[in-house]
FILUM-43650 format. One record per residue (C-alpha): residue in one letter; y, x, z. Coordinates in steps of 0.02 Angstrom, whole numbers, padded with zeros to 5 digits, always signed. Layout:
N
aYXZ;...
! end
This chain:
774
m+02689-00699-00405;r+02489-00671-00364;k+02395-00544-00475;d+02269-00654-00522;e+02414-00766-00596;v+02463-00645-00706;f+02316-00599-00794;g+02238-00778-00794;a+02092-00741-00703;i+02019-00692-00522;s+02048-00522-00501;i+01934-00498-00346;g+01831-00650-00246;d+01690-00687-00142;p+01524-00581-00194;k+01419-00677-00293;g+01254-00625-00194;t+01217-00519-00059;t+01043-00494+00023;a+00948-00423+00166;v+00770-00404+00141;g+00660-00307+00266;t+00487-00262+00300;a+00422-00398+00388;p+00527-00551+00337;p+00666-00498+00440;n+00790-00622+00522;p+00882-00705+00363;d+01059-00661+00492;s+01008-00474+00519;v+01121-00417+00392;t+01301-00501+00364;v+01429-00432+00223;q+01612-00471+00219;c+01670-00403+00043;g+01856-00380+00045;e+01986-00307-00109;d+01945-00140-00093;s+01819-00120+00055;i+01661-00199+00107;q+01604-00218+00310;l+01424-00256+00359;n+01366-00304+00526;v+01187-00257+00559;d+01074-00327+00703;v+00973-00189+00791;d+00812-00317+00793;l+00844-00286+00584;l+00656-00329+00554;g+00657-00488+00669;i+00511-00422+00756;g+00582-00357+00919;n+00568-00160+00882;l+00764-00121+00884;i+00816+00025+00784;q+00908+00169+00816;p+01086+00199+00762;s+01011+00388+00689;d+00884+00287+00605;i+00999+00195+00481;t+01140+00230+00343;l+01231+00135+00224;g+01204+00269+00078;s+01246+00444+00159;c+01363+00348+00305;g+01324+00325+00484;p+01374+00172+00580;v+01584+00161+00633;g+01557+00041+00794;q+01419-00029+00882;d+01407-00143+01018;h+01237-00195+01126;s+01166-00308+00963;h+01240-00238+00829;l+01300-00091+00711;l+01458-00094+00599;f+01467-00002+00440;e+01644-00004+00362;t+01690+00081+00193;e+01792+00075+00021;l+01699-00006-00131;h+01699+00170-00186;g+01628+00264-00031;c+01461+00292+00040;d+01364+00310-00121;s+01394+00154-00200;t+01385+00128-00377;l+01475+00022-00511;m+01383-00082-00643;m+01497-00182-00769;t+01447-00335-00860;e+01533-00434-00978;d+01623-00537-00832;t+01598-00449-00698;l+01612-00285-00585;v+01471-00266-00479;y+01484-00134-00334;t+01298-00076-00254;f+01258-00016-00101;a+01093+00048-00008;l+01078+00008+00171;i+00932+00130+00218;y+00819+00122+00359;q+00701+00260+00397;p+00626+00259+00564;k+00576+00424+00645;a+00424+00469+00727;l+00410+00389+00893;g+00438+00529+01031;a+00313+00667+01015;t+00192+00580+00910;p+00173+00595+00743;i+00151+00398+00716;i+00277+00253+00657;r+00263+00065+00692;t+00391-00020+00581;n+00415-00001+00384;g+00567+00118+00319;a+00668-00022+00217;v+00797-00018+00090;v+00911-00175+00097;g+01022-00179-00071;v+01200-00267-00051;q+01304-00300-00198;c+01490-00360-00209;h+01535-00459-00368;y+01697-00470-00444;m+01773-00564-00604;r+01842-00419-00718;l+02014-00449-00777;h+02034-00558-00930;n+02201-00631-01035;v+02172-00799-01041;s+02284-00820-01190;s+02187-00707-01298;n+02098-00833-01398;a+02217-00949-01429;l+02371-00859-01470;k+02389-00732-01606;p+02551-00636-01600;t+02644-00582-01765;w+02636-00400-01720;i+02549-00285-01616;p+02619-00119-01541;y+02520+00026-01570;h+02499+00068-01386;s+02431-00098-01353;t+02303-00082-01513;l+02236+00091-01447;s+02223+00009-01268;a+02121-00154-01351;e+02010-00033-01461;d+01971+00073-01306;l+01909-00065-01203;i+01713-00040-01222;m+01584-00048-01095;f+01418+00040-01079;s+01272-00061-00983;l+01081-00036-00942;r+00972-00189-00912;l+00789-00248-00861;m+00729-00360-00992;a+00595-00477-00987;d+00437-00446-01079;d+00504-00542-01238;w+00669-00450-01224;q+00771-00612-01223;l+00822-00629-01052;e+00874-00512-00923;r+00718-00494-00808;t+00735-00571-00622;s+00627-00450-00535;n+00641-00284-00517;v+00492-00255-00439;f+00350-00174-00544;f+00165-00090-00529;l+00097+00080-00605;g+00016+00031-00766;d+00165-00090-00797;l+00311-00051-00943;i+00495-00053-00886;n+00596-00139-01016;i+00768-00059-01029;e+00900-00094-01145;a+01054+00000-01162;s+01204-00105-01246;v+01384-00068-01286;i+01517-00206-01274;q+01664-00188-01397;a+01821-00279-01419;n+01913-00267-01580;h+01818-00107-01636;v+01750-00075-01785;s+01541-00091-01767;l+01461+00029-01650;r+01315+00099-01634;v+01227+00143-01470;f+01136+00296-01395;i+01056+00349-01248;d+01073+00548-01237;t+01016+00588-01084;c+00928+00498-00922;v+00868+00560-00759;a+00772+00468-00631;t+00802+00486-00427;l+00737+00420-00275;e+00918+00404-00188;p+01088+00327-00271;n+01148+00490-00324;m+01099+00564-00492;d+01124+00738-00398;s+00998+00702-00278;v+00822+00811-00275;p+00678+00760-00329;s+00746+00694-00500;y+00662+00677-00661;d+00744+00704-00844;f+00643+00591-00954;i+00764+00579-01095;y+00863+00724-01144;d+00917+00839-01299;k+01022+00705-01360;g+00900+00570-01379;c+00727+00628-01348;l+00622+00533-01241;m+00502+00666-01171;d+00433+00569-01056;s+00316+00503-01204;k+00249+00676-01224;l+00149+00678-01055;t-00041+00632-01048;s-00077+00435-01100;s+00112+00398-01075;r+00159+00240-01156;s+00343+00251-01172;e+00429+00244-01337;f+00594+00162-01427;l+00583+00013-01516;s+00628-00009-01685;r+00809-00026-01680;i+00855-00208-01727;t+01038-00218-01694;d+01161-00072-01686;d+01261-00110-01513;k+01074-00110-01419;l+00946+00016-01407;q+00778-00029-01309;v+00652+00091-01236;q+00479+00050-01149;l+00462+00167-00983;d+00285+00202-00918;a+00304+00150-00737;f+00295+00291-00615;r+00321+00355-00450;f+00362+00529-00375;a+00192+00620-00317;q+00202+00652-00120;e+00343+00524-00089;t+00323+00370+00014;r+00487+00291-00069;s+00463+00175-00198;q+00629+00121-00260;i+00697+00230-00395;y+00872+00243-00485;i+00905+00280-00663;f+01069+00365-00723;c+01092+00382-00915;h+01231+00450-01032;l+01281+00335-01161;r+01363+00367-01323;a+01425+00260-01441;t+01473+00307-01631;a+01546+00222-01792;a+01392+00116-01879;l+01382+00223-02028;p+01232+00298-02119;d+01274+00464-02063;s+01307+00424-01877;e+01285+00567-01776;g+01141+00526-01647;k+00955+00499-01626;a+00838+00400-01521;c+00649+00486-01532;h+00498+00470-01455;f+00332+00546-01474;h+00163+00459-01544;q-00001+00547-01529;k-00037+00530-01711;k+00120+00529-01798;g+00215+00645-01702;w+00397+00602-01668;i+00475+00440-01717;s+00662+00381-01728;a+00688+00216-01691;s+00820+00204-01833;g+00680+00245-01958;n+00768+00432-01997;d+00611+00530-01918;q+00690+00684-01991;v+00831+00701-01834;c+00686+00717-01716;s+00629+00890-01788;c+00723+00977-01646;c+00641+00876-01503;d+00506+01000-01479;t+00623+01151-01498;g+00767+01132-01416;c+00908+01014-01501;p+01073+01133-01521;v+01249+01063-01474;r+01329+01036-01612;k+01528+01072-01610;g+01658+00947-01609;r+01691+00894-01770;s+01858+00800-01830;l+01828+00606-01828;g+01954+00491-01935;p+02003+00325-01889;a+01814+00257-01962;a+01726+00370-01857;p+01770+00358-01682;q+01645+00415-01537;y+01644+00347-01352;s+01539+00401-01216;g+01492+00349-01021;n+01385+00330-00880;a+01274+00196-00840;f+01177+00147-00692;l+01008+00061-00654;g+00924+00026-00493;p+00841+00006-00368;i+00682+00008-00479;v+00539-00035-00358;v+00371+00036-00408;q+00261-00019-00285;q+00085+00065-00236;p-00040-00072-00183;a-00176-00043-00057;t-00292+00067-00122;d-00395+00099+00048;i-00544-00026+00051;m-00659-00038+00153;p-00856-00046+00076;e-00920-00209+00071;s-01058-00290+00002;s-01105-00239-00168;s-01113-00403-00238;t-00919-00432-00187;l-00813-00462-00358;l-00689-00329-00360;k-00573-00458-00414;a-00568-00654-00338;e-00546-00768-00460;d-00438-00926-00405;n-00561-01049-00409;r-00490-01222-00385;a-00591-01361-00299;a-00654-01459-00431;g-00708-01618-00321;v-00887-01607-00258;s-00993-01749-00231;s-01041-01793-00053;a-01219-01806-00108;a-01236-01634-00177;v-01162-01560-00004;v-01294-01654+00075;i-01435-01600-00038;a-01366-01404-00026;g-01377-01431+00162;v-01541-01498+00142;v-01616-01355+00058;a-01517-01240+00155;a-01590-01313+00331;v-01770-01296+00262;g-01747-01138+00209;l-01674-01058+00357;v-01826-01130+00447;c-01945-01049+00309;v-01847-00883+00350;i-01878-00912+00547;v-02075-00938+00508;l-02093-00773+00395;a-01983-00669+00491;p-02112-00621+00617;l-02243-00601+00488;t-02170-00481+00381;p-02128-00303+00472;h-01961-00205+00448;p-01956-00073+00310;t-01915+00097+00395;i-01791+00135+00240;g-01743+00023+00117;e-01610+00007-00034;p-01428-00005+00011;k-01359-00174+00095;g-01211-00138+00022;t-01104-00010-00107;t-00918-00038-00143;v-00804+00028-00276;v-00625-00044-00257;g-00495+00058-00339;t-00298+00049-00333;t-00281-00083-00508;r-00428-00179-00528;p-00542-00041-00594;n-00682-00054-00708;p-00822-00152-00596;d-00952-00011-00664;s-00856+00139-00642;v-00947+00195-00487;t-01128+00187-00486;v-01230+00226-00326;q-01408+00267-00296;c-01457+00304-00119;g-01629+00379-00089;e-01730+00434+00068;d-01624+00567+00106;s-01488+00584-00010;i-01354+00482-00114;q-01303+00507-00302;l-01133+00446-00377;n-01102+00424-00573;v-00921+00410-00592;d-00833+00348-00747;v-00676+00467-00792;d-00582+00309-00818;l-00614+00259-00638;l-00463+00136-00646;g-00510+00053-00795;i-00320+00076-00864;g-00370+00215-01011;n-00288+00353-00884;l-00449+00471-00873;i-00483+00570-00696;q-00465+00761-00688;p-00623+00830-00606;s-00514+00941-00503;d-00420+00769-00439;i-00578+00678-00366;t-00702+00755-00221;l-00836+00649-00114;g-00774+00708+00054;s-00736+00893+00035;c-00878+00904-00097;g-00834+00928-00292;p-00941+00851-00431;v-01086+00947-00475;g-01121+00890-00655;q-00997+00820-00792;d-01013+00755-00972;h-00892+00668-01096;s-00873+00505-00993;h-00956+00527-00817;l-00948+00627-00666;l-01102+00675-00545;f-01092+00691-00360;e-01248+00718-00263;t-01266+00759-00077;e-01397+00733+00081;l-01365+00595+00171;h-01280+00711+00306;g-01182+00799+00183;c-01003+00795+00102;d-00915+00723+00287;s-01023+00589+00269;t-01022+00483+00442;l-01167+00386+00533;m-01132+00237+00611;m-01298+00146+00702;t-01290-00054+00752;e-01451-00138+00828;d-01530-00158+00655;t-01475-00034+00538;l-01412+00153+00489;v-01250+00140+00394;y-01214+00302+00311;t-01027+00308+00242;f-00945+00412+00115;a-00754+00438+00052;l-00753+00468-00151;l-00567+00522-00139;y-00452+00504-00284;q-00283+00596-00270;p-00197+00632-00441;k-00077+00776-00470;a+00089+00777-00534;l+00094+00773-00728;g+00135+00935-00812;a+00274+01017-00758;t+00350+00852-00706;p+00357+00786-00514;i+00284+00602-00574;i+00109+00526-00562;r+00061+00365-00641;t-00093+00327-00543;n-00106+00275-00371;a-00216+00384-00276;a-00378+00279-00205;v-00524+00297-00082;v-00676+00224-00131;g-00779+00172+00007;v-00974+00188-00014;q-01111+00155+00105;c-01303+00162+00118;h-01382+00059+00250;y-01549+00080+00298;m-01660-00031+00433;r-01691+00053+00588;l-01871+00086+00652;h-01959-00057+00747;n-02106-00094+00841;v-02138-00257+00753;s-02292-00322+00906;s-02148-00266+01020;n-02101-00453+01058;a-02285-00500+01056;l-02390-00381+01156;k-02353-00301+01319;p-02454-00146+01359;t-02529-00137+01531;w-02472+00024+01578;i-02334+00128+01521;p-02343+00336+01500;y-02190+00408+01599;h-02156+00512+01435;s-02141+00342+01343;t-02036+00269+01483;l-01908+00408+01473;s-01910+00397+01287;a-01873+00220+01291;e-01727+00242+01431;d-01648+00388+01322;l-01626+00254+01173;i-01450+00200+01191;m-01316+00185+01067;f-01127+00179+01056;s-01043+00089+00929;l-00854+00052+00875;r-00827-00123+00797;l-00670-00209+00738;m-00665-00388+00807;a-00594-00555+00760;d-00447-00619+00842;d-00558-00711+00952;w-00667-00568+00987;q-00831-00678+00955;l-00861-00614+00791;e-00848-00452+00686;r-00693-00447+00572;t-00722-00465+00399;s-00582-00365+00324;n-00516-00176+00381;v-00340-00218+00316;f-00197-00217+00422;f-00012-00227+00429;l+00122-00138+00528;g+00160-00275+00663;d-00036-00329+00692;l-00138-00284+00833;i-00320-00184+00799;n-00450-00262+00899;i-00584-00114+00949;e-00734-00144+01049;a-00840-00008+01111;s-01031-00048+01179;v-01162+00038+01244;i-01329-00039+01171;q-01474-00010+01297;a-01661-00018+01287;n-01760-00033+01453;h-01596+00041+01540;v-01531-00007+01709;s-01368-00107+01684;l-01235+00014+01607;r-01044+00012+01594;v-00958+00090+01459;f-00791+00192+01456;i-00694+00260+01329;d-00655+00443+01379;t-00550+00504+01224;c-00491+00439+01039;v-00410+00529+00909;a-00342+00438+00736;t-00344+00553+00570;l-00299+00527+00401;e-00475+00595+00340;p-00651+00563+00390;n-00646+00711+00481;m-00599+00716+00674;d-00531+00894+00653;s-00404+00864+00508;i-00215+00872+00530;p-00112+00767+00561;s-00203+00689+00698;y-00153+00578+00855;d-00221+00564+01015;f-00212+00403+01078;i-00329+00403+01221;y-00359+00549+01323;d-00377+00606+01490;q-00547+00510+01526;g-00468+00332+01493;c-00266+00345+01475;l-00208+00233+01348;m-00068+00343+01315;d-00012+00252+01152;s+00027+00101+01288;k+00180+00207+01350;l+00260+00221+01174;t+00413+00120+01159;s+00391-00065+01119;s+00208-00027+01114;r+00077-00183+01153;s-00082-00083+01152;e-00181-00130+01302;f-00366-00137+01374;l-00417-00301+01409;s-00498-00356+01569;r-00665-00298+01575;i-00782-00470+01543;t-00964-00380+01530;d-01029-00204+01584;d-01089-00141+01416;k-00925-00188+01310;l-00738-00127+01326;q-00617-00201+01229;v-00443-00123+01179;q-00301-00190+01063;l-00203-00064+00978;d-00043-00092+00908;a-00053-00032+00720;f+00019+00125+00664;r+00048+00224+00508;f+00065+00417+00504;a+00254+00466+00486;q+00292+00544+00299;e+00129+00510+00233;t+00089+00403+00085;r-00096+00401+00136;s-00156+00221+00234;q-00326+00236+00297;i-00358+00285+00472;y-00513+00351+00536;i-00552+00356+00734;f-00653+00455+00824;c-00697+00420+01006;h-00809+00487+01131;l-00880+00352+01250;r-00989+00371+01412;a-01108+00231+01478;t-01134+00258+01678;a-01243+00156+01792;a-01143-00013+01820;l-01109+00021+02011;p-00969-00023+02114;d-00908+00188+02116;s-00944+00199+01936;e-00863+00365+01884;g-00732+00320+01737;k-00583+00223+01706;a-00511+00102+01567;c-00316+00102+01609;h-00150+00052+01484;f+00034+00055+01534;h+00123-00084+01580;q+00296-00112+01566;k+00328-00176+01719;k+00176-00167+01843;g+00152+00041+01786;w-00031+00078+01766;v-00180-00056+01751;s-00370-00040+01750;a-00463-00139+01647;s-00608-00180+01799;g-00459-00211+01916;n-00467-00040+02018;d-00281+00012+01963;q-00299+00156+02080;v-00417+00266+01964;c-00274+00268+01845;s-00150+00360+01963;c-00184+00523+01885;c-00123+00438+01696;d+00054+00519+01708;t+00024+00678+01795;g-00137+00730+01705;c-00322+00701+01770;t-00444+00835+01805;v-00607+00849+01748;r-00721+00816+01883;k-00868+00945+01909;g-01045+00887+01863;r-01132+00797+02020;s-01312+00764+02044;l-01368+00594+01968;g-01509+00513+02036;p-01620+00392+01928;a-01502+00238+01975;a-01350+00340+01911;p-01385+00399+01742;q-01237+00466+01624;y-01251+00468+01434;r-01102+00533+01300;g-01086+00483+01120;t-00973+00503+00983;a-00918+00336+00889;f-00832+00324+00722;l-00735+00185+00650;g-00650+00188+00478;p-00576+00171+00368;i-00448+00064+00432;v-00309+00019+00310;v-00166-00022+00390;q-00037-00087+00246;q+00150-00039+00208;p+00203-00180+00116;a+00349-00191-00017;t+00502-00146+00072;d+00645-00108-00071;i+00692-00258-00156;m+00838-00279-00259;p+00973-00388-00204;e+00946-00572-00259;s+01020-00729-00211;a+01045-00740-00028;n+00957-00919-00011;t+00804-00844-00082;p+00654-00869+00040;l+00581-00722+00131;k+00424-00781+00153;a+00322-00890+00021;e+00217-00990+00125;d+00031-01001+00076;n-00022-01174+00028;q-00217-01203+00045;a-00265-01329-00086;a-00350-01467+00007;g-00533-01513-00023;v-00696-01410-00013;s-00666-01216-00021;s-00746-01113-00159;e-00822-00985-00024;a-00897-01129+00058;l-00976-01204-00098;f-01040-01016-00148;i-01110-00983+00046;a-01198-01153+00026;g-01272-01119-00154;v-01329-00949-00088;v-01420-01023+00053;a-01496-01166-00049;a-01562-01017-00162;v-01639-00914-00027;g-01721-01073+00050;l-01798-01128-00123;v-01877-00934-00152;c-01922-00936+00040;m-02020-01112+00015;i-02102-01057-00125;v-02180-00884-00056;l-02240-00990+00116;v-02321-01113+00001;t-02412-00971-00095;l-02460-00877+00064;l-02507-01043+00127;w-02620-01084-00027;r-02701-00916-00017;g-02764-00922+00144;f-02631-00787+00219;k-02671-00731+00384;p-02542-00627+00478;t-02605-00458+00562;v-02526-00401+00735;l-02475-00221+00732;
! end
C-alpha cells in the first residue's frame, strides 16, 4: 500500500513553484529544478544571466555547497532537502523547503572591477502536508490517551509577510528604505485549548543561517522590540486582536557597508494558554508614552530597559500548556535605489509625473509651432546685438536624493568666485534628520548650522570641485556626499547614502566683434596667445554619437560612449589622443580604489579582460576620439557613482603624429583606431616613454587633464523571492500613443520664449535702438 493511500493525502508531489530570477532578465531555462521525495537537483546554465558572461564554478553555490558536477554548458547541484543551508517553513497545508542559489562574481583578473551583478536565485520545493482525510467525517467512540496527546501536540508556528491592510499575505517580498514591513506571527492549533502566541526573540541576518555574521537582534528579552528605541524608528507591535496572532511593523533597514539586499529573519515563538495571567509580553517603545504592551498590560514591559530576568520554570497544569518553536521568514529584499544622479537643469522636476496625453488638437500644435518659429527667428536677430556676460547665474543646480527628497532641501547660491549651499537637515524629506558628521561637500564639512539647516561655503576651486570647459561655458561641479553611519550600537542603517550633484555654469569670455571685424594685423604675441587657446573635453554621447547623452545612468551590460575632443582656435589641425584614464569612486583621481583602464600612452587595457567589449572606434575626424567602455562597478562596493580622469594630448595632424589609440580584439589582436596597427605592438610588453624631441611650429604638442562624472552604474534588484515560474521576467514598457507630454512641454517653453523675444524686439525698434559694435 502506498504512503499516500495510508494517510489519505499526497505525501509528496511536484513543487508548486520554482523560480530562477537573475540580474539582467536571465534565460528562463537557466536554472531547472527537480524536487524528489527527499532530495533536490538543480541544473544551472553557465550563461546564468543570459548575457554571454559565463559564470565560474567557484563563484556560485547552493547555500554553502558547491556544484557536484559540470559539463561544458551546465553545473549540477544535488542535496538532501535538509542540506545546503535549506530552510523549512510550514503552512496549514504545505511544507516548503527553500534554497538559495548564490552567485557572487569575483573581481576580474588583477583589477578591482566586476561586470555582472551578484544574484540570489530563490528555489522552493512545496509538498502537501499529511492529513487524516476521515477526521471531519467520523468521530470514534473512544480516543486512546496517547493519540490524544499526539493530536494536542500538533501545533504549528509561522511568520508571514502581510499586505498593508493585514487581510492577505503580501505578494511581493521587495521593500525600500522608508517602508514598513508587516510581519504576522501565528500559532495554528488542532484540538487545543485557545493559545496565545508571543515572539520571544528575532534576529535578522544576510544569510539563510541564523548564526551568520553580521546579525541584528531586533526583538529580545522575551518580547521587547528594541528596534523601536532607535532614532526615528517607527517599529511597533500592533494591538492584539486575536490570541493566536501577533502583528509587528518593522521599519525597513539594510546592513551598513553591505551590498547584499536580502535579509533573513529567524524568530523564536512561544504559545501559552490564553489566560489573563499568561506568561509573556509583546512590548514596543513609544517616544512619548514609553514602553507599551500589545495586550494593554504595560506593566509587563517595565524590565525592557533594564533587562528581563529569565523566570524559573513552574509547574503547568493541563489548563496552562506552553509550547515553543522557531519560525523563519525570507529572503526579504530591501532595495537601495539609485542615489547618484548627474546634475541637471535647476528647473528639472525631482519627481516626473506620469501625465497622460489629453488629446491635443492639431490647431493648437500648429499655433505653438508658428509662435516657436517666430521666436527662434527673433532670437537669431537679437543674439548678435547682445554681448555675452563674462559671468552669470548658474545654468543648473540640482538636488536629487534617495527617496524623493524635499525639492527645497538644498538651495545653492553661485557667486563670482564662491558657492554657498544651505542644506535642510531633513535632506530626504522623510523625517530622518541627518547628522552634520554624516555629510560633506567634497572633503569639506559644514561651516555653520542652526536647528534646521547646515551651511556650506567655499571658493569655486575648493572642496574637491572639478572644472569642465565647453566652447561656451565654464562648469564647476561639486559633490554633496551623504553617508549615514550605523544607528547606535547596531549594524543597520535606515536611509540610503546619496551624492547630490551641484553645478555652477558661467559663460566664457568672448570677443563680441570677432565675427564682424577682422583686424589688418595681428601682433606676434597675440598670435601665440590665440594658438595656445585650446581646450580638452570628455563627453558622454548618445548611441548614435550625434548628440550628448542626456542621462548619466547606466546598467551593467551597457556600453558607455565617451568622446574625447580638442577645441582649437587659430591652430593648425590637431589630432587628439588619450594617453591615460583612471576611474575612481570619489571626485579625486588619487582616491582608492581606482582602476586604470587606459595606460601606456593609449592602450585600452580594459579590452583585454574576459568578455570585454571595450574598444576605440575608428577615427573619423582628427579632433575627436571615441571610445566605448563596457560598464563596470567596483567589487565589494555599495557606491554606484564613478568618476573618470583622463590625460589627453593633441599633436599636429601629420602622418607621423606621435600617439596611439589601441584596443585588443579577441581574433585580430591589438587594433589601432587610426589604422596603423603597428603602433600597438608595445601594448602587451609595456610602451617606453619617448624622450622629448624638438617640435617645430608645424608639430606642436599640447597636454591637459579632462574630467567626466559622476557616471552612475546601477545595480538592479537581484534578490527576488521565489514566485510562480510563469512570472514574466521583464515587464515591457508600453508607451501610450499620441503626443507626448515632453513634446508639449518643449513646445510651450519655446512658444513662451518666442513671445517674450518678440516683445523685446518690438520695444527696441520702437525706441530706435541702434546696436554698437565693440
